[in-house]
C-alpha positions as CSV (number, residue, x, y, z in Angstrom):
1,M,106.1,77.1,90.4
2,T,108.8,79.6,89.4
3,V,110.2,79.2,86.0
4,P,113.9,79.8,85.3
5,Y,113.2,82.4,82.6
6,R,110.4,84.1,80.8
7,P,110.5,87.1,78.5
8,M,110.0,90.4,80.3
9,A,106.9,91.5,78.6
10,A,104.9,94.5,79.9
11,R,102.0,93.6,82.2
12,R,98.5,94.8,81.5
13,P,97.6,98.0,83.3
14,D,94.0,96.8,83.8
15,E,95.0,93.4,85.2
16,T,92.5,92.2,87.8
17,H,93.5,91.2,91.4
18,R,96.9,92.9,91.0
19,A,98.1,92.7,94.6
20,S,101.6,93.0,96.1
21,T,103.6,89.8,95.8
22,P,105.6,88.1,98.5
23,L,108.8,89.3,96.9
24,E,107.6,92.9,97.0
25,L,106.7,92.5,100.6
26,L,110.2,91.1,101.4
27,F,111.7,94.0,99.5
28,D,109.7,96.4,101.7
29,L,110.7,94.6,104.8
30,S,114.4,95.2,104.0
31,F,113.6,99.0,104.0
32,V,112.4,98.8,107.6
33,V,116.1,98.5,108.6
34,A,117.2,101.4,106.5
35,V,114.3,103.7,107.6
36,A,114.8,102.7,111.3
37,S,118.5,103.5,111.0
38,A,118.0,106.9,109.5
39,A,115.3,107.8,112.0
40,A,117.5,106.7,114.9
41,M,120.4,108.9,113.7
42,L,118.0,111.8,113.3
43,H,116.9,111.4,116.9
44,H,120.4,111.3,118.2
45,S,121.4,114.5,116.2
46,L,118.3,116.4,117.4
47,T,118.8,115.3,121.0
48,E,122.4,116.6,120.9
49,N,121.2,119.9,119.4
50,H,122.9,119.2,116.1
51,I,119.7,120.2,114.3
52,G,121.1,121.4,111.0
53,H,123.5,118.6,110.6
54,G,120.9,116.0,111.6
55,L,118.3,117.3,109.1
56,V,120.7,117.5,106.2
57,G,122.0,114.0,106.9
58,Y,118.5,112.6,107.4
59,L,117.0,114.1,104.2
60,T,119.9,113.0,102.0
61,V,120.1,109.5,103.3
62,F,116.3,109.2,103.2
63,F,116.4,110.3,99.5
64,A,118.6,107.3,98.7
65,I,116.2,105.0,100.6
66,W,113.1,106.4,99.0
67,W,114.4,106.7,95.5
68,A,115.6,103.1,95.3
69,W,112.2,101.9,96.7
70,L,110.3,104.1,94.3
71,N,112.1,102.9,91.2
72,F,111.7,99.2,92.0
73,T,108.0,99.7,92.9
74,W,107.1,101.3,89.6
75,F,109.2,98.9,87.5
76,A,107.7,95.9,89.3
77,S,104.2,97.2,88.6
78,S,105.0,97.1,84.8
79,Y,107.4,94.2,84.4
80,D,107.2,91.7,87.3
81,T,108.0,88.4,85.5
82,D,108.6,86.5,88.8
83,D,111.1,84.1,87.1
84,V,114.4,83.0,88.7
85,I,116.5,85.9,87.2
86,Y,114.0,88.5,88.3
87,R,113.9,87.1,91.9
88,V,117.7,86.9,92.1
89,T,118.1,90.4,90.8
90,T,115.6,91.7,93.3
91,L,117.4,89.9,96.1
92,V,120.6,91.7,95.0
93,Q,118.7,94.9,95.4
94,I,117.7,94.0,98.9
95,T,121.3,93.3,99.7
96,G,122.1,96.8,98.5
97,V,119.4,98.2,100.9
98,L,121.1,96.4,103.8
99,V,124.5,97.7,102.8
100,L,123.1,101.2,102.6
101,A,121.5,100.9,106.1
102,A,124.8,99.7,107.5
103,G,126.4,103.0,106.2
104,V,123.9,105.3,107.7
105,P,125.6,105.9,111.1
106,R,128.9,106.7,109.4
107,A,127.2,109.1,107.0
108,F,125.6,110.9,109.9
109,E,128.5,111.0,112.3
110,D,131.5,111.5,110.0
111,G,129.9,112.7,106.8
112,D,131.3,109.6,105.1
113,F,128.9,108.4,102.4
114,T,131.1,105.7,101.0
115,V,129.1,102.7,102.3
116,V,125.8,104.4,101.6
117,T,126.9,105.0,98.1
118,I,128.1,101.4,97.6
119,G,124.8,100.1,98.8
120,Y,122.9,102.6,96.6
121,L,125.0,101.6,93.6
122,V,124.2,97.9,94.1
123,M,120.5,98.7,94.1
124,R,120.7,101.0,91.1
125,L,122.9,98.9,88.9
126,A,120.7,95.9,89.5
127,M,117.9,98.1,88.4
128,V,119.8,98.8,85.2
129,S,120.0,95.1,84.5
130,Q,116.2,94.9,84.9
131,W,115.7,97.7,82.4
132,L,118.0,95.9,79.9
133,R,115.9,92.8,80.2
134,A,112.8,94.9,79.6
135,R,114.5,96.4,76.6
136,H,114.9,92.9,75.1
137,G,111.4,91.6,76.1
138,D,109.2,94.6,75.3
139,P,110.1,95.9,71.8
140,E,107.3,98.4,71.9
141,R,109.0,100.3,74.8
142,R,112.6,99.5,73.8
143,A,113.4,103.2,73.6
144,T,112.0,103.8,77.1
145,A,114.0,101.0,78.6
146,T,117.1,102.2,76.9
147,R,116.7,105.7,78.2
148,Y,116.2,104.4,81.7
149,A,119.3,102.1,81.5
150,I,121.5,104.9,80.2
151,G,120.1,107.6,82.4
152,I,120.5,105.6,85.6
153,T,124.0,104.5,84.7
154,V,125.2,108.1,83.9
155,V,123.8,109.4,87.2
156,Q,125.5,106.6,89.1
157,V,128.9,107.7,87.7
158,G,128.0,111.1,89.2
159,W,127.4,109.6,92.7
160,V,130.7,107.9,92.6
161,G,132.4,111.1,91.6
162,R,130.8,112.9,94.5
163,L,132.8,110.8,96.9
164,F,136.0,112.6,95.8
165,L,134.6,116.2,96.1
166,P,135.7,118.5,98.9
167,E,133.3,118.8,101.8
168,G,132.1,122.2,100.8
169,L,130.7,120.9,97.5
170,L,129.0,117.7,98.7
171,L,125.5,119.2,99.4
172,A,125.4,121.1,96.1
173,A,126.5,118.0,94.3
174,F,123.8,116.0,96.1
175,L,121.1,118.4,95.0
176,V,122.2,118.3,91.4
177,L,122.4,114.5,91.3
178,A,119.0,114.1,93.0
179,V,117.4,116.4,90.4
180,C,119.1,114.3,87.7
181,E,117.8,111.1,89.2
182,M,114.2,112.5,89.1
183,L,114.6,113.7,85.6
184,V,115.4,110.2,84.2
185,P,111.8,108.9,84.5
186,A,110.3,112.1,83.1
187,F,112.7,111.8,80.1
188,A,112.3,108.1,79.6
189,E,108.6,107.9,79.9
190,R,108.1,110.4,77.1
191,A,109.4,107.8,74.6
192,A,106.5,105.4,75.4
193,G,104.8,105.2,78.8
194,T,105.3,102.0,80.8
195,T,102.2,100.0,81.7
196,F,102.1,100.5,85.5
197,H,99.0,99.3,87.3
198,V,97.5,102.3,89.1
199,G,95.8,100.3,91.8
200,H,98.9,98.2,92.4
201,V,101.1,101.3,92.7
202,V,98.7,103.0,95.1
203,E,98.6,99.9,97.3
204,R,102.4,99.7,97.3
205,Y,102.7,103.3,98.4
206,G,100.1,102.6,101.1
207,L,102.2,99.7,102.4
208,F,105.3,101.9,102.6
209,T,103.3,104.5,104.5
210,L,102.4,101.8,107.0
211,I,106.1,101.0,107.3
212,V,107.2,104.5,108.2
213,L,104.2,105.1,110.5
214,G,105.1,101.8,112.2
215,E,108.6,103.1,112.7
216,S,107.2,106.0,114.6
217,I,105.2,103.8,116.9
218,L,108.3,101.6,117.5
219,A,110.5,104.6,118.2
220,A,108.1,106.2,120.6
221,S,107.6,102.8,122.4
222,N,111.4,102.4,122.8
223,A,111.7,105.9,124.1
224,I,109.0,105.4,126.7
225,R,110.5,102.1,127.8
226,A,113.9,103.8,128.3
227,G,112.2,106.5,130.4
228,L,110.4,103.9,132.5
229,D,113.6,101.9,133.0
230,A,115.3,105.1,134.3
231,G,112.5,105.5,136.9
232,T,111.3,108.9,135.7
233,D,107.8,110.3,136.0
234,V,105.6,107.4,134.9
235,P,102.3,109.1,134.6
236,A,103.8,111.9,132.4
237,L,105.4,109.3,130.2
238,V,102.3,107.2,129.8
239,S,100.4,110.4,128.9
240,L,103.0,111.3,126.3
241,A,102.9,107.8,124.9
242,F,99.1,108.0,124.5
243,A,99.4,111.4,122.8
244,G,102.0,109.9,120.4
245,L,99.7,107.0,119.5
246,V,96.8,109.4,118.9
247,I,99.0,111.4,116.5
248,V,100.2,108.3,114.6
249,F,96.7,106.8,114.4
250,G,95.4,110.1,113.1
251,L,98.0,110.4,110.5
252,W,97.2,106.8,109.3
253,W,93.5,107.7,109.1
254,L,94.0,110.9,107.2
255,Y,96.2,109.2,104.6
256,F,94.0,106.2,103.9
257,D,90.7,108.0,104.0
258,H,91.5,109.5,100.6
259,P,92.3,106.8,97.9
260,A,94.5,108.1,95.1
261,E,93.6,105.8,92.2
262,E,91.5,108.4,90.4
263,L,94.3,111.0,90.6
264,L,97.0,109.2,88.5
265,T,95.6,110.1,85.1
266,S,98.7,111.5,83.3
267,L,102.5,111.4,83.4
268,R,102.6,114.8,85.1
269,K,100.1,113.9,87.8
270,S,101.7,110.5,88.4
271,L,105.2,112.0,88.8
272,T,103.9,114.7,91.1
273,W,102.1,112.2,93.3
274,G,104.9,109.7,93.3
275,Y,107.7,112.2,93.9
276,G,105.6,114.1,96.5
277,H,105.6,111.0,98.7
278,Y,109.2,111.7,99.6
279,L,107.9,114.3,102.0
280,V,105.1,112.0,103.2
281,F,107.4,109.2,104.0
282,A,110.3,111.3,105.4
283,S,108.0,113.3,107.6
284,A,106.1,110.2,108.9
285,A,109.3,108.6,109.9
286,A,110.6,111.8,111.5
287,V,107.5,112.0,113.7
288,G,108.9,109.0,115.6
289,A,112.3,110.7,116.1
290,G,110.5,113.8,117.3
291,L,108.5,111.8,119.9
292,E,111.7,110.3,121.1
293,V,113.1,113.8,121.5
294,S,110.0,114.7,123.5
295,V,110.7,111.9,125.9
296,D,114.3,112.9,126.2
297,Y,113.2,116.5,127.0
298,D,110.7,115.3,129.7
299,T,113.4,113.0,131.2
300,H,116.0,115.7,131.1
301,V,118.3,113.8,128.7
302,T,118.5,116.6,126.1
303,H,119.3,120.2,126.6
304,L,117.3,121.4,123.7
305,P,115.1,124.5,124.4
306,S,111.5,123.7,124.9
307,L,110.5,125.3,121.5
308,A,113.1,123.3,119.5
309,A,112.1,120.1,121.3
310,A,108.4,120.6,120.5
311,M,109.1,121.4,116.8
312,T,110.9,118.1,116.3
313,T,107.4,116.6,116.4
314,T,105.1,119.4,115.3
315,V,107.1,120.3,112.2
316,P,107.0,116.8,110.6
317,V,103.3,116.4,111.6
318,A,102.5,119.7,109.8
319,V,104.6,118.8,106.8
320,Y,102.8,115.4,106.6
321,L,99.3,117.1,106.8
322,L,100.2,119.7,104.1
323,V,101.7,117.2,101.6
324,V,98.9,114.6,102.0
325,W,96.4,117.5,101.5
326,F,98.1,118.6,98.4
327,L,98.6,115.1,96.9
328,Q,95.3,113.4,97.8
329,V,92.8,115.7,99.2
330,F,92.8,119.1,97.4
331,E,91.5,117.8,94.1
332,T,88.9,115.3,95.3
333,S,87.4,116.8,98.5
334,R,84.7,119.4,98.9
335,G,83.4,121.4,101.7
336,T,85.2,121.8,105.1
337,A,87.6,118.9,104.6
338,K,89.2,120.6,101.6
339,W,90.6,123.4,103.8
340,A,90.8,121.7,107.1
341,F,94.2,120.2,106.4
342,P,96.2,123.4,106.0
343,I,94.4,125.0,108.9
344,G,95.2,122.0,111.0
345,A,98.8,122.1,110.0
346,A,99.0,125.8,110.9
347,L,97.5,125.1,114.3
348,V,99.9,122.2,114.9
349,L,102.8,124.6,114.3
350,A,101.3,127.1,116.6
351,A,101.1,124.4,119.3
352,S,104.9,124.5,119.4
353,F,104.8,127.8,121.3
354,G,102.4,126.7,124.0
355,P,102.4,124.3,126.9
356,A,102.1,120.5,126.3
357,P,102.7,120.8,122.5
358,I,102.6,117.0,121.9
359,H,99.2,116.6,123.7
360,V,97.8,119.6,121.9
361,T,99.0,118.2,118.6
362,A,97.3,114.9,119.4
363,V,94.0,116.8,120.1
364,L,94.4,118.8,116.8
365,V,95.0,115.7,114.7
366,A,92.1,113.9,116.3
367,A,89.9,116.9,115.7
368,L,91.0,117.0,112.0
369,V,90.0,113.4,111.6
370,A,86.6,114.2,113.1
371,V,86.2,117.2,110.8
372,V,87.1,115.1,107.7
373,V,84.8,112.2,108.7
374,T,81.9,114.6,109.4
375,S,82.5,116.6,106.2
376,E,82.7,113.6,104.0
377,R,79.5,112.2,105.5
378,G,77.7,115.4,104.9
379,T,79.0,115.6,101.3
380,R,77.7,112.1,100.6
381,A,74.4,112.8,102.2
382,G,73.9,115.9,100.1
383,A,75.0,114.2,96.8
């Protein structure tokens, strides 16, 4: 039974059976809406050949989505009290996510980030209240919690101020504020590190990876259905759908084949791994948008050149492979698998210039899975 209030003491980092809670899963579920909205707007921008505008809009909106999720995830790993106040505050954060998602179309189409900023502020100020509770309940890390609360608040003032800047300064201001956001944990944690649970954090990141890969499957399925409803070439669409599934299945396999628990051994490594997942999540969700563009190209809905249409899928796949390799494979793997990822990424990019780029990419991703499985088996046999 949930109690009305309990002191927000730090949880043990070696706690056994530390699994995701129903509240954390509900929190993740709310992000499905935001990720789907961002990916959908990216698809529309790419299809209309507004590539630069679409990429900038997608990456900036996705940063807000990812950063709010990341902050809650690490905080919950250290301070999840599961009392009434904690639950209500988290539900407020979920509301902020939904407000942010509602503002995504306006941000893409008109460059108006007012609604996105309001939703983001709701999430972040709720996070400040959580840190103030931790400041009171965990005297040993009072300085850390104070730094978080002050740092987050100051940066939020900057986000509000950005709304009043001329259009020419918006991107530069975003980059400065994004860096400031990421410096807050690095600054705060140096006072006294929070007691996050490594296994729990890795599980939470894995669950969000499933969410963004699931968005790719859903986006591709919707695109195929639209093509079939239009009465276009059914065998070609079925073949494209199968290739898309092979790609997504392969990306799932390659991520979860290399557990990361043993990698988070210091603040620097934890920040690198945690921050690097921005590109993992963003590229995985973008694969779905790229597959939709491929369907549009085959059904003559878009006027993108063939190379540009192909790269809407091959580029995010290549980015995903490179970042997963850097974050989770490079340090722990030996033999062929250690270098297969960057080679595979290069070949995927090269596939953009040939015929049937999506099908070739599917073959390359499947081949990379086979190489990794074979190499790891050989390494264990020789150990």
